[in-house]
N, C-alpha and C positions, 0 to 999 in steps of 0.2 A: 321354590325357586330360588334361587341366590341372587340378590338384586345387587348390581353395581350399586355404587354410590361414589359420583364424582364431585369435587371440590372444585374451584376457580382457583387459577392458579394466580396468586396475588403478588402483584408487583409492586416495586417500590416506588413513591414519590420520585417527582421530577426531580425534585431540589433537593430528597435524600438524593439520588445517583448523582449528582453534578457537588454534593461532599465528599462523595467518595470517591470521586475522579480527582477530586486537590486534596485529599487526603493521600490518596495513591500518587501524585504526583511529586510529592512533597516527599513522602518516602523514600522513592523509586529515584529522585532524581539527581541521587548524588551515581550510584553505580550505572545508570544509563548515561552519562556525561564523563565516566572515567570509561566506560568501554566502547564512545562513540567513535566512528573512524572520522578521522578528515580529507576528503576528496576537493581538491580543488579551490581550498577554501571555504568549501560548507562540512556542516557536523550531519553523521545521517547515524541512526542505533543502529548499533548490530545485535546479533540474533541474542547476546545476554541480556543486554538492556529489555528489550520486549518480552522477553521469557520473566525477568524480576516484575517486570508490568503483570505479567496474566500471575504467577503466585499471588504479588498483591491484594488483586480480586477476587481471590480462591479458586482460581482454574489451573490448570494442565494445559501446556505446550508440547505437541508434539506431531511426529508425521506419521502417513502408513502409502502402500498404493505404490510402492515405488516402481517405477516403468520403463524397460529401454524401449525408445520407437525408432526402428530402423530409419536411418536418412535426417532423422530431426534431432533425438537427442534424449536426453532424462527427464521424466517430469513423476514429481511427488504432488502428494495431498497433505495438505496442516489442518488442523484442526484443533480447536479450543473447545475444553471440555470443564463444565464447573465440576470442582472436587464435589461438591456438596449432595448430588444429584446424578451427575454423570450427564446431564444433559449437553449436547454440543451445543454453544452457542457462534461459533463463525468457522466457518471454512477458505481454504486458497490452493492456488497449484503455486510450485516451486518445480522450474524449469531452467534447466540447462542447455543451451542447444549447441547443435557440433559447428557451429560458426562462430563459436569464441573459444578463440585461439588459446587464453591462458590455460584450458583444460580441454578440449580436444588436439592441441596442437596448430603449427601455422605460423606464419612470418609478420610478427608486429613492430613495423620500422626498424627493416633490417634485421633484425633477428629472430633466428628458428626457434619454434618454443616446444619441447615433444609435450605429448599426450599424458594426461595425468591417469594414474590407475583408475577403471573403472571403479572402483570401492570410494575413489575419492571425490568421484562426479557426482555418486549417486550419495554420498554425504551432504554434499553441497546443493545438493535440488533437495532435501529434505531440510536442510539451514533455511534457504530460500522459501519451502513453503512455509516452517515454520515462524519463519520473520513476518511474513503476506499476510500468514491467518492473525497472527496479532496486530499488525495492522491495521486490520480491517475490525475488530473487533478494539483497538486501544487509541487510535491516532489521533483522539482526543485528547488522552491525558498527556502524549506527546506534546501537544501545544500549550496547554498548560503550564508546564514547566517554564514555559516564555524562556528558553535558553537558545534560541534561532536555530532548533534545532530541526531538518526536516525529516517528514515521515516516511519518503521513499527507506526502502529497508540497505541498511548498506551492502549486504550482499549480492545485488543485483547491480550497482551502481560499477560501472568501469573504471580501474584504477585510474585514468586519464580522464575522469569524469566523461558525462554527456556528451556536449560539445565537442569538444577533443575525440571520442568514441565516435561521434559521425564524419569527421574530418578525418580519422584513421582510416576509416572503412570505404571512403570515397578514395581515397590515396594507392589504398589494396585492387580496388578496383580497375585502377588507369592502366592500359594497356601499355603494354614496353612500346619506345619508339621504333622499335628495330624489327618489333615482330609484323609480318606479313605470309596473308594476307591479313589488313585490322578484320580484328575478331568482331562479332557477332554480340554486341553490348544491352542489345535490349532488354536481357533480365538481373543486369549489370546493377549494384544498389548505389541510387542516387542522395545526394548528400541534402538533408532537408534543413532546412534556419529553426533556432528554437526560438519561441518568440519570447519578448520582453517580460513578456504576461501570459498569464493563462487565458486571459480572455480573449485575447489574439488569436487562440491558437485553434487553427478551420480541421473539421473530423474531415476525412477524405474518403470515406464511405459510406454505404445504407444511404436511406431516405434522408439523414441531412447530410449527405456530402455537399461540402462546399459553407456550411454554416458553420459561424466560429461558437466558440462555448458559450462567450458572454453573451449570443444572442438565443442561449436556450432557456426555456421556461424553467423554473426550480425542479420537476418532477422530469425531465426528462436530465438532465443534469445529475441529479442525484443518481439515479438510474447508469450511466456513466460511471461514474466516480467511485458506484461499488460493485458495480456487476462487471463491467468489460474488462477483457484482459486480452492482450497483446498474443498472439497465436503464430506459429513459425511455419514460416513458407519454405519451401525447397532447403530445409533445415537453417534456416536465418529468419531472425524476424527483423521485419523491414525497418529503417530508422523511422517513417511515417508512425510507426507505430508505437514507436519508444518515444518520440517526442511525444504526441500522444497521451499512452499514459503518465509520465512526468507531469505532463500542464495538469491531468486531473489529479495527480496526486497533491498538485498544488491548490488546485480548487476546494480538493476536499478539505483540506488546512486551514482555508480560510473561512470555511462552511462550517467545521467542528469548533472553529472560535468563535464564529458568529454566534451560532448557537450554544457557546456555554459563556458568553456572554449576557447572551437572552434569559438562561434559565436563572443566571446569577441576580439577574432586576426582580426575575419572577421570585425569587428567594425573597428578596430583601423588602418586595413590596409587601409577600404574605406574613413576613416577620412584622414589620414595620402596622399591618391590619390587624393580627394578634395582638399587638401590643397597645392598638387602640382601644382594644377591645377589653383589655385586661385578661388574656388566656396567657396561660403560662408557655403554650408551644404553638407553633405557626402552624397554620393550618396549611399540607400538602398542596403542593400547586403543579398543575398539568396531569396528576395520576389518571381523571377518567376525561381530560379534553379533549374529544375527538379532533378541536383545530390545531392540535400538536402534531397529528399524523400530516405527511406530509403528501401523501395522496391518498 
């Protein structure tokens, strides 16, 4: 009888992962900054920048399963695959909604835009999926670049920015003054204020409805940051969902930066301890430490 011999997966030490991320940030910073898109005074990383970070990590970023969803839009799945062994390390969804006049046509501030060809819409769904998957895996690298870059993928940001996009949606939803009878606006989109900081953003659904992000425990906040994505309803993504996702991205950035600083402190402490013991190499920090697991 043939016996299968399994070997445990060897995970890099935490300090080594931090050093790798720091090296990649230095290598990719130039191309990320050159290709970044500035929208309303903020810089966002485009797919070219995200792909350079993935490549520097020895990974490929691609999209699959492009689906046209009637009445809603086009969806694609992005994935990050390690080249050394083919293992998928991250996946994410990219979506182009029928409520987006830039792609499906409509009026924007008095200007009528035509619907784009289907191949272009499908391509953008794939681009968004790739960028979002890269952001899921490598957002901490962008934070380490320390270049005032947002980790929200550029392809997801409206040309007028998030705040103006909410206002524009509100303007498009207003009925004409001479329209009679007054239309039913119960389903019309409502403007949602963007909080000054992510801690003040309230969750508007589920068991945590009404609770601010800043009041969540670490485990719950981490789940929302990494897992929750807005879904379209009646062909559009609600403003409240868009705002919540933007605030979660900001929260994720701060959490990643704090974790990176903590790992740097661990690495420095390990180096100092090794030097005191006269060892040539520092002892890996956190590789088998259950306390580093968030839950």
